[in-house]
C-alpha positions in Angstrom: 98.9 107.5 59.6 99.0 103.7 59.3 95.5 103.5 60.9 94.2 106.1 58.4 95.6 104.0 55.5 93.9 100.9 56.9 90.6 102.8 57.1 91.0 103.8 53.5 91.8 100.3 52.4 88.7 99.0 54.3 86.5 101.5 52.5 87.9 100.6 49.1 87.6 96.8 49.7 84.1 97.3 51.2 83.0 99.3 48.2 84.4 96.9 45.6 83.2 93.7 47.3 79.7 95.1 47.9 79.3 95.2 44.1 79.7 91.4 43.8 76.0 90.4 44.3 74.9 93.4 42.1 76.8 93.0 38.9 75.3 89.9 37.2 71.6 90.6 38.1 71.9 94.2 37.0 73.5 93.2 33.7 70.7 90.7 33.2 68.2 93.6 33.7 70.0 95.6 31.1 69.5 92.7 28.7 73.0 91.2 28.6 73.1 87.5 27.7 74.7 85.0 30.0 77.7 84.6 27.8 78.3 88.3 27.6 78.0 88.8 31.3 81.2 86.9 31.8 82.9 89.0 29.1 81.8 92.3 30.7 82.9 91.1 34.2 86.2 89.9 32.8 86.8 93.2 31.1 87.4 94.8 34.5 90.3 92.5 35.2 91.8 93.1 31.7 91.6 96.9 32.1 93.0 96.6 35.6 95.9 94.6 34.2 96.6 97.3 31.6 96.6 100.0 34.3 98.9 98.0 36.6 101.5 97.7 33.8 101.8 101.5 33.5 101.0 102.7 37.0 104.3 101.8 38.7 106.7 104.5 37.4 104.0 107.2 38.1 103.5 105.9 41.7 107.3 106.1 42.3 107.7 109.6 40.8 104.7 111.4 42.3 103.1 111.5 45.7 101.0 108.4 46.2 98.3 110.4 48.0 97.4 112.0 44.6 96.6 108.6 43.1 94.7 107.3 46.1 92.5 110.3 46.6 92.1 111.3 43.0 91.6 107.6 41.9 88.9 107.0 44.6 87.0 110.2 43.5 87.1 109.2 39.9 86.1 105.6 40.8 83.1 107.0 42.6 82.1 108.9 39.5 82.4 105.7 37.4 80.2 103.8 39.9 77.5 106.4 39.8 77.7 106.2 36.0 77.2 102.4 36.2 74.0 103.0 38.2 72.5 105.6 35.9 73.1 104.0 32.5 70.3 102.2 30.6 72.4 100.4 28.0 74.9 97.5 28.5 77.5 99.2 26.3 77.6 102.3 28.5 77.9 100.0 31.6 80.8 98.2 30.0 82.6 101.4 29.2 82.2 102.6 32.8 83.4 99.2 34.0 86.5 99.3 31.9 87.4 102.8 33.1 86.8 101.7 36.7 89.2 98.9 36.3 91.9 101.2 34.9 91.5 103.8 37.7 91.6 101.2 40.5 94.9 99.8 39.0 96.5 103.0 40.4 94.7 103.1 43.7 95.4 99.6 45.1 99.2 99.5 44.5 99.5 103.1 45.8 97.8 102.0 49.1 99.9 98.9 49.4 103.1 100.8 48.7 102.3 103.7 51.0 101.4 101.2 53.8 104.7 99.3 53.3 106.7 102.5 53.6 105.4 103.0 57.2 107.3 99.9 58.4 110.7 100.3 59.9 111.9 96.7 60.2 111.1 93.5 58.3 109.1 92.1 61.2 107.1 95.3 61.5 106.4 95.3 57.7 105.2 91.7 58.1 102.8 92.7 60.8 101.6 95.6 58.8 100.8 93.3 55.8 99.0 90.9 58.1 96.8 93.7 59.5 96.2 94.8 55.9 95.0 91.3 55.1 92.8 91.3 58.2 91.1 94.5 57.1 90.6 93.4 53.5 89.2 90.0 54.6 86.8 91.6 57.1 85.6 93.9 54.4 85.2 91.0 52.0 83.0 89.1 54.5 80.6 91.9 55.5 80.3 93.9 52.3 78.5 91.4 50.0 75.7 91.2 52.6 75.5 94.9 52.7 75.4 95.1 48.9 72.5 92.6 48.8 70.7 94.7 51.4 71.1 97.8 49.3 69.8 95.9 46.2 66.6 94.8 48.1 66.0 98.3 49.7 67.0 100.6 46.8 67.3 98.5 43.6 70.4 97.6 41.7 71.0 100.9 39.9 70.5 103.1 43.0 72.9 100.7 44.9 75.7 101.5 42.5 75.0 105.2 43.0 75.2 104.8 46.8 78.5 102.9 46.5 79.8 105.6 44.2 79.1 108.3 46.8 80.8 106.2 49.5 83.9 105.9 47.2 83.9 109.7 46.7 83.7 110.3 50.4 86.7 107.9 50.8 88.6 109.9 48.3 88.0 113.2 50.0 88.9 111.6 53.3 92.1 110.4 51.8 93.0 113.8 50.5 92.4 115.5 53.8 94.2 113.0 56.2 97.0 111.3 54.2 100.4 113.0 54.0 102.0 113.6 50.6 105.1 111.6 51.6 105.9 109.0 54.3 108.8 110.0 56.5 111.5 107.3 55.7 112.6 106.8 59.3 114.3 103.5 60.0 115.1 102.9 56.3 118.6 101.9 57.3 117.3 99.1 59.4 115.5 97.6 56.4 118.1 98.4 53.8 120.5 95.8 55.2 118.0 93.0 54.3 117.6 94.1 50.7 119.9 93.0 47.8 121.7 95.4 45.6 119.5 96.5 42.8 120.4 98.5 39.7 120.2 102.2 40.4 118.0 103.0 37.4 114.4 103.3 38.6 112.6 101.2 36.1 110.4 98.1 35.9 113.3 96.3 34.3 115.3 96.6 37.5 112.5 94.9 39.5 112.2 92.1 36.9 115.9 91.5 37.3 115.6 91.1 41.1 115.5 87.3 41.5 114.5 87.6 45.2 111.0 88.8 44.1 110.2 85.8 41.9 108.7 83.6 44.7 106.3 86.4 45.5 105.2 86.9 41.9 104.9 83.2 41.1 103.2 82.5 44.5 100.7 85.4 44.0 99.8 84.0 40.6 99.3 80.5 42.1 97.0 81.5 44.9 94.9 83.8 42.7 94.7 81.0 40.1 93.5 78.6 42.8 91.1 81.1 44.2 89.7 81.9 40.8 89.1 78.2 40.2 87.2 77.9 43.5 85.1 81.0 42.8 84.1 79.5 39.4 83.5 75.9 40.5 82.0 76.0 44.0 78.8 77.8 43.0 78.4 75.2 40.2 78.9 72.4 42.7 76.3 73.8 45.0 73.9 74.0 42.0 74.7 70.5 40.9 73.9 69.1 44.3 70.6 70.9 44.3 71.3 73.0 47.3 70.1 76.6 47.9 72.1 79.4 46.3 72.4 80.8 49.9 74.8 77.9 50.6 77.3 79.5 48.3 77.4 82.7 50.4 77.9 80.6 53.5 80.8 78.7 52.0 82.6 81.8 50.9 82.0 83.3 54.4 83.7 80.2 55.9 86.6 80.8 53.6 86.8 84.4 54.9 86.6 83.1 58.5 89.5 80.7 57.8 91.6 83.7 56.6 90.7 85.7 59.7 91.6 82.8 61.9 95.2 82.9 60.5 95.5 86.6 60.1 94.7 87.1 63.8 97.7 85.0 64.8 100.3 87.7 64.8 102.9 85.4 66.3 103.2 83.8 62.8 105.0 86.9 61.6 108.0 85.8 63.7 108.4 82.7 61.4 110.7 83.2 58.4 108.8 84.4 55.3 110.2 81.6 53.1 109.0 79.0 55.6 105.5 80.4 55.7 105.3 80.7 52.0 106.6 77.2 51.3 104.3 75.6 54.0 101.3 77.6 52.8 101.8 76.6 49.1 102.3 73.0 50.1 99.1 72.8 52.1 97.2 74.7 49.3 98.4 72.3 46.7 97.4 69.3 48.9 93.9 70.8 49.3 93.6 71.3 45.5 94.6 67.7 45.0 91.9 66.5 47.5 89.3 68.5 45.7 90.4 67.1 42.4 90.2 63.5 43.7 86.7 64.2 45.1 87.5 62.9 48.6 84.7 62.6 51.0 85.6 65.7 53.0 82.9 68.2 53.9 83.2 71.2 51.5 82.7 73.5 54.5 85.9 72.2 56.1 87.8 72.5 52.8 86.7 76.1 52.3 87.8 77.1 55.9 91.2 75.5 55.3 91.5 77.2 51.9 90.8 80.5 53.5 93.5 79.8 56.1 96.0 79.2 53.4 95.1 82.5 51.7 95.4 84.3 55.0 98.9 82.9 55.5 100.2 83.5 52.0 99.0 86.9 50.9 100.8 88.8 53.8 103.9 86.7 53.3 104.2 87.5 49.7 103.5 91.2 50.3 106.2 91.3 52.9 108.6 89.6 50.5 108.1 92.5 48.1 108.8 95.2 50.8 112.0 93.7 52.3 113.6 92.9 48.9 112.8 96.2 47.2 114.0 99.8 47.8 111.3 102.0 49.3 111.5 104.4 46.3 110.4 101.5 44.0 107.4 100.2 46.1 105.0 101.7 43.6 106.5 99.8 40.7 106.8 96.5 42.5 103.3 96.5 43.8 102.0 97.4 40.3 103.8 94.5 38.8 102.5 92.2 41.6 98.9 93.5 41.0 99.3 92.8 37.3 100.4 89.2 38.0 97.4 88.7 40.2 95.1 90.1 37.5 96.6 87.5 35.0 95.7 84.7 37.4 92.2 86.1 38.0 91.5 86.3 34.2 93.1 82.9 33.3 91.7 80.6 36.0 87.9 80.9 35.2 88.7 80.8 31.5 90.6 77.5 31.9 87.9 76.1 34.2 85.2 77.0 31.8 87.0 75.4 28.8 87.7 72.2 30.7 84.0 71.8 31.8 84.7 69.0 34.3 85.4 70.3 37.8 87.8 67.5 38.6 90.0 68.5 35.6 90.0 72.2 36.6 91.0 71.4 40.1 93.8 69.2 38.8 95.1 72.1 36.8 95.0 74.3 40.0 96.9 71.5 41.8 99.6 71.4 39.1 99.9 75.2 39.3 100.2 75.5 43.1 102.4 72.4 43.5 104.7 73.5 40.6 105.1 76.9 42.2 105.7 75.3 45.6 108.4 73.1 44.1 110.0 76.1 42.2 110.0 78.1 45.5 111.7 75.3 47.3 114.4 75.1 44.7 114.8 78.9 44.6 115.3 78.9 48.4 117.8 76.1 48.1 119.8 77.6 45.3 119.9 81.1 47.0 120.4 79.8 50.5 123.8 81.5 50.5 122.6 84.9 49.3 122.6 87.6 51.9 119.2 89.0 52.5 
């Protein structure tokens, strides 16, 4: 079943990333101004955040298979709608609905995948494989999306991606079980703190062992959002071809793959990996802010390596410090935190205008979270995990 879940995650990530090169040009064809394009694209993150905040209790109460399969089928319908509309307002409506629906799908997949692990080490390896699958999809799918646009046009490309999403939903309904057999839960339970018996979001927010993952997730998404905003502008400023931007982000993906393929890293304590990754990430942000004479290609590869180390570490932190019956809620809150970082970082970067300043803010965010994580580990060093 774990392999089937990874296949579903690959299809979802592939479909979503393949839209990246299509969105802005298609909106331009629909007559949307440059300023409004950013608003339309940001609307997805806002609706996704809204969905994350309410998805958790439903994911814990009902079979996650329902939300994965049903959500993917609905998302496919939304994508087909995006490709058939002729007005920007209708596109924006479908985009908002897509963001809300996907807020149920992604946490459900992560929670169900986490439930398949029997021990903390196995859960870490599972999250590493998940990161490997998502990164691979993120590398290959934008090129496929661009190919679709050239061969079939932007609107028809959305329709094709919609049908792929519907097929993924039907596949999920046919192959995924309604419940994951909770074998080996006793082995993991010993590593979790005592949490209030009431199954609510408040119980998760009161669990102080989860704070490093929430804060760390916000920090790396904030840094990533700053990079996504600033690197294309830097390429344009230096008069290089727009194709260079794609190469740079592919290098970032290759850096993540290089780390995610090192499965021996999962034997290192999660706290150590998190602290080291955040420390290196903050140092890289500082080097970018200072404008040091280091090739941007090297920087992007190293940034990708940091992301490849941190994302699985934080996901594993959530699984080993949360009861299995609350995985849906904890991953929903985590996704909401990531959405906040994704919305906030480009807004701050755009308001500052100067790329040195935006990278300094990213440095303060990542270094601050690294410091807080270190203090958290020191203060709770005597807490039984």
